[in-house]
N, C-alpha and C positions, 0 to 999 in steps of 0.2 A: 505494499500499497505506498510505502513513503516512495520509494522508486517511480508511483504516478505521482506522486504530490510533487514530487524531484522534477518530472518529468513536466510538468503543469505550472511551474513555479514563475517562468516568464507571464503567465496569460492571468496574474492576479487571483485571486479564490475564487475557485468554479464551485459555484454551490449548484445543486440542482432543481430546487425552487425555483428559481429565478426563470432557469430554463423552460420549466414547464408551467411557469405563468406566460411566458413569451408565445408559448405553444397555443396555450388557453386564449391568448388575445387578439394571436393572430387568427386562430378558428371563429371567435366573435366578430374580428375586422371580415373575415371571408362571408360570414353570414350576414354581416349586413351590408355589405358590397351587394349580392345575391337580392336580398329585399329590395333593394334601389335600383336592382335592375346591372348593374355593374357586374361582369364576370371577372374573375380572375382564378388562377391557377393557384390550388391552395396550398401544392407546397412552395411555390414561390414567398408565399406571404410566411411558412412554415422558418422558410431559410432564411428571409428577411429578418423578421424577430429573432430568432438564433445568433445570426452574425450583432446586431444588436446587442444581444445577452455579450458577446464574446468580445464587442469593442470595448462595454462597458466594464466587461473585469481586467483587459488592458490597461484602463486609463486606471480603473481604481486602485490596480496595482504599480503604479506609475505614482499615486500619491504618499505623501509621506506616513509612517506608521503612525495608528493611534496607539499604539500600546505604546506604554513607557518605555525608557528607555533602561537599562539597567544603572546602576551608578556609577559614576565617573570616578573612578578612582587618581587621584593629582597627587602628586610630591612634588609639594614647594621645594623649592630651593634656597629661601632663605628659613627656614625652620630653626630658630633659637635653639635643638637641641643640637644640629648638628652642623652649622655654623654659626658661630653668638657674635662675630663680628661681621655689622652688617655694612659698614662702608669698603670693608674686603672684598664680601657678596656681591656689592653692586661694583666694583671693578672686575671681578672675576667673571662673574654675568653677562658685562659688555663686552670682553675678548673671547668668551665663549659664542657671541653674537657675531661679536667680526670674527671670529675663525668662519662659521658658517658662511660667510657670504663673499664667496673669492671673488678678487677682481674689484672690490667696491670699499678695501678700507680706509681708504682718504676719503670716504663719506660718511663715514661710523662715527655714533659718538662715543668710543672711544679712543680712539684718534685726536678727535677734535679736545676730549680731557686733557690726554696728555699734554699738548701743545698749550694748551691753557695752564695746566700745573707748572710744565716749566718756565712758561713763559712768567709766572706769579712767584714762584723760586725765584727764578735772575733778576726780577726788580728788586722784590723785597730782601735780598742777600748780598746780589752783586752792583745793585742800582743801572741793571743793563736792560734793553728793551734787544724784545726778540726781533721785532720789524724796523727798529729804526739802527741797532746795532750789531750786526751779522756777524762784522768779523770779531768782536770782541767773545760774544757768544758760541762761536764756533770756537776759539781760543778754548773755555770753558768747558762745553758740552763735548766736545771733543769731533773730530768729524764728520763718523758713522751717524753719530747721535743728532746731532745739527740735520746731515741729510734726510735721518726717519722722519724728525720734526718740521723739518720745512720743504723738502721734496716732496715727490707724489712718487708713494707706496700703493700698489696695488693690493698687495694682500698682506693679511697680519704676519709677522714675522716669528722665527720658529721660535719657539718657548726660551730656548738659550740665548739667539739673539736680543729679543724685547727682554731679557733678565739684565741685560750688557747694559740697553740703552736706558733702561728703570734704574740702576744702578747710576749710571751716569747724571742722572736727574736726581737724586736722592745726595749725592754726592757735592751738588751745585751750591 
């Protein structure tokens, strides 16, 4: 029986009573047509009614389920028991998101936040502006970190290289 249900699954939920009602309605329509003087072939009306039932069944099979879905199990990444440092979690989430978008690291929030953090540290600790004093900032940050912050970086760097850039920003 399950094989038949699986076979007929694309047609929605076929039940016998709508088909019986469609055949009965076709019979009544045929009888009414005969009384009014119009002749139809009964088998054509029955076929038309069954086609309508089948079409309705297919369309109803495409509708959204009315049965409630099972409970969605969600694991939040910011549960205090698992990751107690909220700010670290946010940075980690930004880098995870940036890694998931290859070719678009330049436009992610992670790079924007790193540039803002480096610019702020340079301003507060060294009195330098990342945009207005590029030579001095390049000397403080190092060539690779400066190019990482100011140049186009299509993909998120590997963890080791990212760690080197973060260390250079921390040492400002």
